[in-house]
Each structure stands twice: as structure tokens, then as C-alpha cells.
C-alpha positions as CSV (number, residue, x, y, z in Angstrom):
1,M,7.0,-2.5,-8.5
2,G,9.6,0.2,-9.4
3,V,10.4,1.2,-5.8
4,D,14.1,2.0,-5.4
5,V,14.8,0.6,-1.9
6,E,18.4,1.9,-2.0
7,R,17.1,5.5,-1.9
8,L,14.8,5.0,1.1
9,P,15.8,6.7,4.4
10,R,17.6,4.6,6.9
11,R,17.0,6.8,10.0
12,C,14.3,4.4,11.3
13,A,13.3,0.8,10.7
14,F,13.2,0.0,7.0
15,V,10.1,-2.0,7.4
16,R,7.6,-1.9,10.2
17,Y,4.7,-4.3,10.6
18,C,2.0,-2.5,12.6
19,V,-1.7,-2.7,13.3
20,G,-3.7,0.3,12.0
21,W,-5.7,2.4,14.3
22,G,-9.0,2.1,12.4
23,E,-9.6,-1.4,11.2
24,R,-7.1,-3.1,13.5
25,R,-5.6,-5.0,10.6
26,R,-1.9,-5.5,10.0
27,H,-0.3,-3.4,7.3
28,L,3.1,-2.5,5.9
29,A,4.5,0.7,7.5
30,G,7.8,2.6,7.6
31,P,9.7,4.0,4.6
32,L,9.0,0.9,2.5
33,G,5.3,1.1,3.1
34,A,5.2,4.8,2.3
35,A,7.2,4.2,-1.0
36,V,4.9,1.4,-2.0
37,T,1.9,3.5,-1.3
38,V,3.2,6.4,-3.4
39,R,3.9,4.0,-6.3
40,M,0.5,2.5,-6.1
41,F,-1.1,5.9,-6.4
42,Y,1.2,6.7,-9.4
43,L,0.1,3.4,-11.1
44,G,-3.6,4.2,-10.5
45,W,-3.9,1.2,-8.1
46,L,-5.2,3.4,-5.3
47,R,-7.4,6.4,-5.2
48,K,-8.2,8.7,-2.3
49,G,-11.4,8.4,-0.4
50,R,-13.4,11.0,1.5
51,G,-11.6,10.7,4.8
52,R,-8.1,11.9,5.4
53,R,-6.7,8.4,5.8
54,V,-9.1,6.6,3.4
55,V,-7.9,5.0,0.2
56,H,-9.6,2.6,-2.2
57,L,-8.1,-0.2,-4.2
58,T,-9.1,0.3,-7.9
59,D,-9.9,-2.5,-10.3
60,D,-6.4,-1.9,-11.9
61,G,-5.0,-2.2,-8.4
62,R,-6.7,-5.6,-7.8
63,E,-5.2,-6.9,-11.1
64,G,-1.8,-5.4,-10.3
65,M,-1.7,-6.8,-6.8
66,E,-2.4,-10.3,-8.2
67,S,0.2,-10.1,-11.0
68,A,2.9,-8.4,-8.9
69,F,2.5,-10.4,-5.7
70,G,0.7,-13.6,-6.8
71,L,-2.1,-13.2,-4.4
72,P,-5.6,-12.0,-5.1
73,A,-6.5,-8.8,-3.3
74,A,-9.6,-8.9,-1.1
75,E,-12.8,-7.9,-2.7
76,P,-14.3,-4.6,-1.4
77,S,-16.8,-4.9,1.4
78,A,-20.3,-3.9,0.6
């Protein structure tokens, strides 16, 4: 994905697996989660939503997630 893991801060857990406050779904957190998120915005895979913590996966993001990770991303809920 283009994330340089050697440059990520080591002052806390490199990867944290936590449950989000809103949807109560597991997600990647910590320095790696932040770096992946920044990269996904840069690639146009994510776009900001109306709320402060709201992001949307774009069509390019769905395609990128499938090609990069081999798993199809969930379809958006209606």
C-alpha cells in the first residue's frame, strides 16, 4: 500500500485492534491504522463525510481493497 512501517512511531502499540464507539465494529487502530487511513485518502479510496468521524469508501476504494487485500469490501448500506 505504500505505508513505510519503519517510520511509524513506536511510543505506543504498533497495531491496536479496538471496537469503535459508533458502530461497535472492530477496526485497525494505532499508528498503523492512522498511516493506512492517510494513505487511503491520498489514493482516493476514502472521502470525508458530513460528521467529524465519518468517512466513505469510494468505488476506487472498493476496487483497491479487493486488489490489495484479496477480500471484497462490504457494499454500502442503504
